[in-house]
N, C-alpha and C positions, 0 to 999 in steps of 0.2 A: 566533394569536400569530405575530408577525413574527420571523423569525430574521435577525439582523444579521450579515453575513458580510464578512470580508476575505479576499483571495486573494493568496497569495505566488507569485512567478514569473509575474506577470500576462501577460507577453509571450511566454511559452513555449508549446509545443504543449498541454500539460495546462492551463496557466493560462488560455489562450484558451477552451478547452472549458468550464472552470469558470465563466468570466465569462459565456459564452453561456447556460449552464445556470441560473445564478443570475438572469440577466435575464429568463428565461422562466418563473421560478417566482414566483407571486404571494405566496407565503408568505415570501419572502426579500427582504432589502434589502442591497444592496452598500454598504458604508460605507468601504472602503479597498481599494486595490490596490497591491501592493508589488513592487519589482524590486531587484536588486542595485545598489549605487551606480555601478557601471561600465556598467550597461545603458543603451542608447540610448533605452529606453522611459521612463526617468525624466523627468517633466515633460510627457509626451505625454498626451492625453486618453484616459480609459479606453475611450471609445467606439471608439477606433481598434483596439482588441483584442477587441471583441465585447461589452464591458460596457455596460449600459444606464444610465450615469451620466455627468455632465458634469465631474466633478473629474479631477485629473491623477494619474497613477501616481507613487508616491513611494518613496524608499528609507529614509524616516524611520520607524522602527518605533514611535517615541513618538506617532505619529499614530493608532495603533490605539486605538479608543475602548473604554473599560472596558465589559464586558458583551457584547462582540462575540465571534465565533468565527473564528479564522484557519484557513483550509484551505491546507495546504502540501504540495506534491508537488515539492520542489526537490532539493537534495542535502544529505547529512548535515551538512556544516559550516554551511550556511545555515540549515537547520532548527534546529540547536542554538542558533544565535544568536537566532533568532526565539523559541525556547523560553524563553530567559532573559527576553526582553522581555515575553512573554505572561504568564509567572509573576509578574513584577513588577507588571503592570498588570491582572491579573485577567481575562485574555482566554483563553477556552477554545481548544483546538486539535484539528483533525482532521489527522493526519499520515499521508500516503501515501508519504513518502520511504522508500527502502530503502537497504541497504548500511551500516547502523550497526554499529559494533563494540561490544564489551561495555561499554565506558565510556560510549558514546553511549546505549545502551539503559538504563544505570543512571541517567543524567541525566534521561531521560524518566520513568522510574519515580519519581525523586525529585520532579520537577516536578508529577507527578500528585497529590502530597499537598497542593498549593497550588491547582491548577486542574484542571478536567475535561479529559481527553484521550481521543480515539479514535485508536489507532495500529494500522494494519493493513497488511500487505504488498500487499493487493489489496482494493479496495472494490466490485468487481463482485458483484452478488447471485448470479450464476451460479457464479463461482469459489467463493464461500463456501458455496453449496449443494454444490459438488464436494468441499469439505473434509469435509462431513458424510458424503457418500457414501464418501469414502476411509476414514474411520474405520470405517464399517460393513464395508467390504470387507476392511480389514486385520484386524478382529476375526474375521470369518467365515472367511476363507481361511487365516489363521494362518501359521505359519512354513514351511509346505510350498510357498509361492509366493515366487519371487524378485521383488524390487521394483526397478524402474528408473524414473527421472524424467527426461523429455525436455522441454526448453523452447527456444523460439526467440523472439528479439526483434530489433528494428531495429538497424541498425549503430551508432547513436549511444549505445546503452545502455552504461553504464560499469561496472556491477557484474555479477558472474557467480558462481554461478548466480543467477537472479532471486530476489527476496525471496519471491515466490509459490511458486517451485519448492522453496525451502528449507522454507517453511511446510508444503507438501504432504508433504515427507519427515518433518517433525516430527509431523504429524498421524498418519501411518502408524506411526511409532515409538512415539508415546505410546499409541495404541490397542492396541499389542501389549505395553505395559508396559516399554518400553525408551526409550532416548534416541537422537536422530539423531547426536549426537557420537560415540557408540560404534559406529555402523553405517555412516556415510556414506563413500562412495568417490567422489571428485570427479574423478579422472583415471585413465586407463588407457593405457599405451603400452608397446610392446615385449613381451617374454615375461612376461606377468602371472601365469601359472599359472591354475588353475581358479578359478572364481568362489567367493568365500568365503561360506559359508552365513550367511544373516541380514543380509548387507550391503544397503545401499540405494544404488544407483548413480545418478549424475547425468550427463547429457549436455547441453551448452550449444551452441546455434547462434546466430549473429549474422549479419544481412544485410538489406539493403533497408529497407523501411518497415514490417516486421511489428510490429503493435501488441503482440501477446503470445499465444503458443500454448503450452499446457502439456498434457502427457500423462503419466499414471502407469500403468505396465504391471505387472500381476501375472501372472507367467509360472509356470505350474504343470505338473504331469504331464498331458499331453494336451490342455491348454487354456490360453488366455490371456485375461485380462480387462483392458480398457483404459478408463480414465476420463479423458476429454479435455475441455478447454475452449479455445475459440479466440475471440479478440477481434478484431472487424472494425473497431472504432473505439474512441476513448477515452470515448465517451458513457456507457457503463455505469459507468466509474470515477467520472465526474463526478456522475452521478445518485446513486451510492452514497455519495459523499463528502458531498453535500448532505443526504442522508437521515441520515447520521451526525451532521452538525451539528445537525439538528433533534432528534435523540435527546439531545443534550447540553443542551437548553434548560432542563431542570429539574435538572441536575447541577451541583454546585459543585466537587467534587473527584472523583478516581478515574481509573484507567486502564482503558479498555475497548477492545474490538476489534469487527469487524463481526459476529462471532458473537453478541455481546451486542446489537448494534443490531438484528439480524434475529431475535432470540429463538431462536437455534438451539442454545443450551446446555441 
């Protein structure tokens, strides 16, 4: 069965990687490539950005064919615009965009009643395996271990902490029967006093062209466990996103994540 795909943000770093990945996959067909109306890519041939097709990049979301799946790793405001168009046209979505506020997440949940959506902060198979390991560690080690989440990304990333780092904190909290909102500490400066028991601390680094490094530290009496994942390229994200799109082929509605795609629940 052929999976018909559209790519948003076609001229961006992740968009180009997705176009190359789709072009190399014999089970996939590229049917559209989108960019913002202000992008110089609009009107340019998709082949110029790594896609294996002759049509042009467009900003017209009405060009999305019904029955296709849109893969979107752009920005929240752009994604929510595409979300409305996809819901209206019966186009499934794979959403890798991060940084949504509560209202944005609510709109995605509402749209999933009309179309099928895979929404995940990270589409890497390795990262999602790390989520499973984190849950196991959190349950096994319990409250006697302090938890710190360290992440680093390239200098162009606009949200902090990363969506993956936040999800890692959520996984730990949920595995211990709590919530991240009740435990998160996002900044430390000055005379902070002793570390509060049960808190989950976050440290954010930005610089260079780092694709994405994440480490969760469980620090206990006399020992420290670290679960880390480091991305050397965006290839793993693109492969995971295409895998998620294939997962949606027999889905008409519903909100899923990569744990569902990989059968890790």
